[in-house]
C-alpha positions in Angstrom: -7.4 -8.3 -1.5 -3.9 -7.4 -2.7 -2.6 -11.0 -2.1 -5.5 -12.3 -4.1 -4.7 -9.9 -6.9 -1.0 -10.8 -6.9 -1.9 -14.5 -7.0 -4.4 -14.1 -9.8 -2.0 -12.0 -11.9 0.9 -14.3 -11.3 3.0 -11.6 -9.6 4.3 -13.8 -6.8 7.8 -15.1 -7.7 8.4 -18.7 -8.7 9.6 -20.6 -5.6 12.5 -22.1 -7.7 13.9 -18.5 -7.8 14.6 -18.5 -4.1 14.6 -22.2 -3.0 17.5 -22.9 -0.7 18.0 -19.3 0.2 17.7 -18.8 4.0 16.7 -15.1 3.6 15.2 -14.9 7.1 18.6 -15.8 8.7 21.8 -13.7 8.7 21.4 -11.8 5.4 24.4 -10.0 3.8 22.3 -6.8 3.8 18.8 -6.0 4.8 16.8 -2.8 5.1 14.2 -0.4 3.7 14.3 0.8 0.1 11.6 2.4 -2.0 11.2 0.5 -5.3 9.5 1.6 -8.5 6.8 -0.9 -9.6 7.3 -3.0 -12.7 4.0 -2.4 -14.3 2.4 0.5 -12.5 5.3 3.0 -12.0 4.4 4.0 -8.4 7.0 4.0 -5.7 6.5 1.6 -2.7 8.6 1.2 0.4 9.6 -2.4 0.8 11.9 -4.5 3.1 14.8 -5.8 1.1 17.1 -8.8 1.8 20.3 -9.6 0.0 21.4 -13.2 0.5 23.2 -15.8 -1.6 23.1 -13.9 -4.8 19.4 -13.0 -4.5 17.8 -9.7 -3.8 14.4 -10.4 -2.3 11.7 -8.0 -1.1 8.8 -8.1 1.3 6.1 -5.8 2.5 7.9 -5.3 5.9 10.5 -7.1 8.1 7.9 -9.2 9.8 7.0 -10.7 6.4 10.6 -12.0 5.9 10.1 -15.3 7.8 10.9 -19.0 7.0 7.4 -19.7 5.7 6.8 -16.5 3.8 6.8 -15.8 0.1 8.8 -12.8 -1.1 7.0 -10.2 -3.1 9.8 -10.3 -5.6 13.2 -11.8 -6.3 16.1 -10.7 -8.5 19.0 -13.0 -9.2 21.9 -10.6 -9.0 24.2 -13.0 -10.9 22.2 -12.0 -14.0 22.6 -8.3 -13.4 25.1 -6.2 -15.4 25.4 -3.0 -13.4 24.4 -1.3 -10.2 25.0 2.5 -10.0 23.6 5.8 -8.8 20.5 7.1 -10.7 19.5 10.4 -9.0 19.6 12.2 -12.4 17.5 9.5 -14.1 14.5 9.4 -11.7 15.0 12.8 -10.2 15.2 11.5 -6.6 17.9 11.8 -4.0 19.7 8.6 -3.0 18.4 6.7 -6.1 20.2 3.8 -7.7 19.5 1.4 -10.5 20.1 -2.3 -11.1 20.3 -3.3 -14.7 19.9 -6.7 -16.5 20.1 -7.4 -20.2 16.3 -6.9 -20.4 15.3 -4.3 -17.8 16.4 -1.6 -15.4 14.9 -1.4 -11.9 15.1 1.7 -9.7 15.4 2.0 -6.0 15.7 4.9 -3.5 17.5 4.6 -0.2 16.9 6.8 2.9 20.4 8.3 3.0 23.5 8.7 0.8 25.4 6.2 3.0 22.6 3.6 2.7 22.6 4.1 -1.1 26.4 3.5 -1.3 26.2 0.5 1.1 23.5 -1.1 -1.1 25.4 -0.4 -4.3 28.6 -1.9 -2.8 26.9 -5.0 -1.4 24.9 -5.7 -4.6 28.1 -5.0 -6.7 30.1 -7.6 -4.6 27.2 -10.1 -5.0 27.1 -9.5 -8.8 30.8 -10.3 -9.0 30.5 -13.4 -6.7 27.5 -14.8 -8.5 28.1 -13.7 -12.1 27.6 -16.2 -14.9 29.9 -14.2 -17.2 32.4 -17.0 -17.2 31.3 -20.6 -16.5 33.7 -23.5 -15.7 33.0 -25.0 -19.2 34.2 -21.7 -20.8 37.6 -21.6 -19.0 40.3 -22.7 -21.3 43.6 -24.0 -19.9 46.1 -23.0 -22.6 49.0 -24.7 -21.0 47.4 -28.2 -21.4 46.4 -27.7 -25.0 48.4 -29.8 -27.5 50.5 -27.7 -29.9 
């Protein structure tokens, strides 16, 4: 029933958002997090996978297989910050991931897991950031004077 609802409301992510990402194989980080829903602000425990600049989530680890569809995908290259958020959501081990348009909240099981997720996502943001593209790099030495 839930899958039918997700399909009818267009909540499944576009396959273009994760095409070419082998999320089922050797992720940079994987584990349980509790995520606040986008529309209905309930908290749900989901299996998260960080791979190739994408943060994907599934109902459970068994759902993260080659032929499966993630329940959601965030391209971390478009994210601005990842930081602790216990005071914002009033939950221990909470952190937030912010884009220009929205902020998502997550809760880890321990302080160490929270810090590990923040560090891993932070590294991925830097590696996949689109803040400076090749076309924007200026080589001042080769400019004519």
